[in-house]
N, C-alpha and C positions, 0 to 999 in steps of 0.2 A: 655413350661409352667412348672414352678417349682411347683410341687404338691406332697403332701403326699399320702400314700396309701389310706387314708380316703377320700382325695379330688378326687380320681379317681373312686369313687363308682358310679357315674352316673351324672344326670342332675344337674342344678343349685338348691342350697338349700338356705334357708333364716334364718338369725339369727338377733339378737338385740344386739347393744352395750350398755353395762350396765353402761357406762360412763354418760349417761343421766338420770340414775336412782339411783343417789348416796344416796338418802334418804331410799332407800329400801334395804332389805338384799338379799343375793343372793338366799335364800330359797324362798322369796316372788317372786323375779324376775323369778326364774325357773318355778314356778307354772303359772305366767302370760304368760310366753313364750310358754309353753305347750298348755295353753288354747286358745292362739291366732293362734296356728297352726305352729309355728316355729320349725325348726330342730336344732337350735344351739343358744348359747349365747357367744358373744365375751365379755369377762369378763375384766372389769377395775380391775387392781392389788389390788386396795383398797378394793374391795369386797372380794377378797380372803384373804387379811391380816385381814379384820374384822372377817371372818368366823373362821380363826385360833385363833384370839385373844379371841374369845368366847368359845374356847375349841374344836372346830371341828378339824378334821384331813383331810389331802388331800384325803386318802382313802375314808372317809365318804363323802367328797364333790363330788369325782367321783361317788359314789353310789347315791348321790342325783340327779345329772345330769343324769345318766343312768336311774334311776326311772322315770324321766320325758322325757326320750328319747331325750336328748339333747347332741350334740356334742359341743366342744369348738374349733372353727376354728382359734381363735387368742386371745392372752392376751394383753391388752392395757396398755403399759408403757408411762410415760411421761419423755422421755429421750430427750435432745437436743444436749448436748455435747459442746455447745458454750457459756455457762453462767458463765465461770470462772472455774478454776481448782478444787475449792472446791466443786462446784455443779457437775462438771464432775465426780469426785470421788464417790460422793454419788449416782449419776445415775447409774454408772457401779455396785456399791454395790447392788442397788435396782434390777438391771437387772439380777444379779446372782441369786437372790431369784426367780424372775419371770421365769427364765429358768428352774430352778429346779421344780417349780410348774407346768409349761407347760409339762414337761416330765411326771410328776405323773398324770396329767389330760388328757394325750394323746392328748395334743394341739400341732399342728405342728409348730406354729410360735409366735414370739413376735413382736408387732408393737411398733416402736419408731418414733420420729421425727428426722430430721436432721437440726439442727441450729434453731435459734429463731428469725432470721432476714431474710428479703427478699433476694433472690439470687442477685437481682439488687443492694442492698445496702450493701451487705456483704464485710467485710474486708478480707485480706489474712488470718489473724489469725482465722477468723470464719471457712473458708475452711479447714485450717490446723487442728484445733481442731475437726471439724466434721469428717474429714477423719481418724484421729487417733481414735476417739470414735467409729465410725462404724467398724473399724478393731478390736478393743478390744471387742466390743459387739458382733461382728460376731463369734469371738472366743469363748466367753462365752456361747453363744447359741449352737455352734457346739459341745462343750464339752458335752452338755445335749441331742444331738441329735435333736435339734429343729433349725428352721430357723429364721433369722433376716429379718424383712420386714419394709421398710421406707414407711411413708404415704405421698402421694402427697398432699401437703397442702400449702395454701396461708401464707405468712410471715415466710417461712422457705426457706432453700436452694433447697428444692425439690418442687418448685412452678412453674416451667415452663419446656419446653422441654430443653432449654439451660442449666438450672440449674440441671436438671436430668442427662444431658450428662456429665457435669463437675463432678458431685457428684459420679456417678456410674461407670465411665469409668475405674477405676483401678480393678473393681471387677468381670468382666464377669458375670456369673450367681450365684455369691456367695451371693448377697443380693437381696431380693425380693422387690416387690412393693405392697403396699395397694393403689389401685386406687379409687380416690374419684373425679368424674367429677365436682360436685358442687363446690368443693374448687378451681377449675381452673375458673369457671364462676365468682366467686367473684372478680377475677382479670380481668374480661372481656376477658378471653381466651376460645377458642373453645376447648372443652374437647375431641372430637373425634380424631383429629390428634395425641394427646398425647397417647390416647389409642392404635392407630394403631402402633405408634412407638415403644412403651415400652411394649406392650402386652406380649412378651416373659418372662418378668420379673413378670407380674402381677399374684399374687397367691391369692389375697383376694380383695374384693370390698366393698366399702361404698356407700350407697344410702341414701340421704336426699334431700329435695327440699324446696324452698321458692319462694315467690314473693319478689325479693331482691331489697331493696332500696340502691343503690350504694353511694348515697350522705349522708345517715343516716341509718347505719346498724341496729340501735335499732329499726327502723320503719318497718324492714322486717317481713314478715308474713310467718310462716312455714305452708306447705301444704303437702298433699300426694305426692308421688314422681312423678306421671304422671301428676300433675297439676301445677308444678312450672316452673321456668325459664331455668333450666338446660337441658331440653329435654331428660329425662331419658328413653323415649321410643326409641329414636335413639340409646342411649348408650346400653341399654338392647338388642336391635336388632344387634348391632355390637358384643356384647360379645357373643351372641348366634351364630352368623355367624362365629366367630373366634373359637368357639368350647369350650368356658369357661364352666367348670363344678365344680367350687368351690363354696363358700359361698358368698352371698350378705348380708351384715349386714345393717340394719336400724339404723342410727345414728342421732336421734333427741335429743334435750334439752328443757327444760322447763316443763310446766304442762300438756302437751298433748302428751307425748312421746308414751305412750301405744296405744292411740287412732290413732295417725298418723301412727304408726307401723301396727296396724290392718287394717286401710284403705289402706295403701300402699301394704301390702301383697294382700289384695283382688284385688286391681287394677292390680297388676303385674300377679297374677294368672290368671285373666280373659285375660289379654293381651297375656300371653303365651299360651293359649288354644284357 
């Protein structure tokens, strides 16, 4: 397991992805996260940028999080590396800022994507650009003392065991994984074998769940994590059996983010006890 010192503190802890709360400020989110009973916030880079644009400093942001007893297990970047060279350069420039922010906020890792097309449909140029982008991104993060983590996600090169094998083969343990079992279920893949195979790289986890409509995604219904189609009870059980001691971030979108997070935390707390 690739873990920071903060990750080695003890049992599983819970955080919220602020990507689903873009209309709120990080100050508002921090208060909500504390009130729900979370231990962390996985911060979308836009929330940090907004805080700084409004005159705040990274030191003040760290103080805000500390006062709410919140850690930052991950900063969420939207880098793909395969959308053309202009976008590629812009993504690396953005990542440079995020890595510096992560260091200041005592955050151990940056989340990125690998490619914007499915591994089954990707051209050789997509694989080549993704490989180069991950290498450059890893170096940027390393210079700031933080890790680079690729999210397992549908419609990316990291969408299946075969895609992950091809993507990560050159890197040994230099690149971490953000495990999201639901993203595999969207493609009708069993999430548990992927967790078993790639667990040594998993440093962070996303939980969300739905009653998923494979024919019309817009008709899918978000539900608390133990009530959906991805069998998160089995995923959580396997994480515990494997000895996972990092963060699980609730990653919901829409107008029920806080309520679904609250319900999910209550379910998992009861399940684990």
